[in-house]
N, C-alpha and C positions, 0 to 999 in steps of 0.2 A: 215564712219567717214571722216571728212574733215581735210585737211592738208595744211601747208605752207612749203616752202623749203628755206634753206640757202645753198649756194654752194660757194666754194672758191678754186682757183687754182693759184699757182705761179710757175714760172720757175726761177731758180737762178743758177749762175755758180758754178761749183764745184771747190774747192781749192785742186785739185789733186785727185787721186783715194782714198787717205786716208782721204778725207774731214771729219772732225769731226762731222759736222751737219748731213751729209749724213749717216755716221755710226751710230750715236745715234738715228736719226729718224727711220732708218731701224730696229735697235734693239728694239726700243720701240713699233713699229708697229707689230713686230713679237710676242711681249709679251703683247698684248692688253688684258685687263681683260675680263672675261666672261660676256655675255649678262645678264642683270637682276641685276647686281650689280651697281646701279646707282651712288653711291658715288665713287667707283673706276673708273667708266666710266667718271664721271665728272673730276676726278683728271687726268686721262689719257689725255683727250682732253685739259685740262688746261695746262698740261706740254708740249704737242705738240705745242700749240699756243704760249706759253712763249718762247720755243726754237726758233721758227720761228720769233717771234717779235724781239728777240735779234739779229737776222741776217737780218732784213728787209732792210738794206742798200744794200744787195745783190739782192733783188727782181728786175728782169728785165722785165718780162712779166707776165701778169696775167689776170684773169677773175673772176668775182664774181656775184652772183645774190641773191636776196631775193624776193620771190614771195609769197604774201599772197592771192593767187588766187587758190582756191582748184581745179579748173578745169584743171590747168596745173601742179600742184605740184607733183602729183604722177608720171606723165609721165616724167617730168624733172628729178625727182629723179632716175627713172629707167635708164635714159640716163647716169647718173653718175655711177650707179651700172654696167652698160654695160662697162664702162671704166675700171673696175676691170679685165675685160677679157684681157686687155693689147693690144688691137689692135694697139695702137699707139707705143707700146714698140719696141725697137730695138731688132732684133734677132741675129745680128752680130755686133761686135764692129766696130766703124768707124775707118778708117785708122788714125794712129797717125800722125798728121800734125802740132802739136803745137797750134792748135786753142782751144778756150775754150770748155769745156764740161758742160752740164747742167743736173740738176735734176729737176723733176716736182713733187710737192706735191699738193694733192687735199684732200678736205674734203667736205662732204655734209651731211645735216641733214634734216630729214622729221619731222616737228613739228606738234603737235596737234593744229589745227587751233584755233586761238583766245585764246589759253591758256596764262597763265601769262608769260611763257617763250617766247612764240610767240610774245606777245605784247612788251616785253622787247627788243627782237631782231628787231622788226619793228621799234621802236624808234632809236635803235642803227644804223640801216642801212639807216636812212634818211640822205643821203649824198648829198650835193649840186652837180649839174651836173659838174661844173668846177673842182670838186675834185675827181670825180669817178676813174680816172686812175692815181692816185698818189701813190708813194711808201708809203708815210705816211698814206694814207687812208687804204691801205692793212694792214699795221701794226695795225691800230686802229680797223679794222674789226676783227682781231684776238682776240680782247678783248671780242667779242660776245659769242663764245661758253662757256667760263668760267662763263658767267652770267646765263647759263641755268640750270634749274632743269631737270635732265634727266628722270624724270617721265613723262615729256611732250614731250620727244623725241621718236617718234615712231620707227624710224630707223636712222642709221648713218653709215658712212663709212669714212675711211681715207686711202689714199694709196700714195705710193712714187714710182716713176719710175726714175731710172731703177731697183727698187727692192733692191736686195742685191748685185748685180754684177756691181760695178762701171765702169767696162770696157764697159758696154752697155749704158753709159750716152749719152745724145743727143748732136748733134752739133747745131750750130746756123742755119744751112740750114734745119735741121730737124724741128726746131721750127718755121721756116718760111714756111714750107710745108703745104700741104693740110690737114694733120692730126691735125695740131695745128693752123689752120688759125684763130681761134677764140681768141687766146691769144693776148692781146693788149700790146704794149710797155708801160712801166710805167715811169713817170717822177720823 
């Protein structure tokens, strides 16, 4: 079978260790619905996207892709799956120095190539080059997953780093380092 891929990742500053968005995203990700329940999966992703859109003013760095190229979709998706292993995650809390701490949220979806949902997302992701790296564009992209019929989603993932332990949040230096070199500053 042939596939397309949509992937999305943003870094945003935390508003303290008790950051309500961090706490709620973490809670919702831990209670994700079972595979095969398409309606609940749709609701789950719709809720995650709505929560993030409400806080899009906080998006500082990000990356996204939509590829309707079956020759690269599966490999790119596997790269996102490998991110679940947490190679980029902190193992030890950064020293408290008063500098901002960041969370990183990612989602990726492998879609049945040329399905109705794939075509819908293709049109939605047709962004002019001058707008690719704007906060508002990232907010608009989060309208994409709620438009999908999850019957057309072959595989999906969403993750939050630092997971459940806010003390392991990232520093600005972390996000500028080699593990996160691909994240672009957003205007």
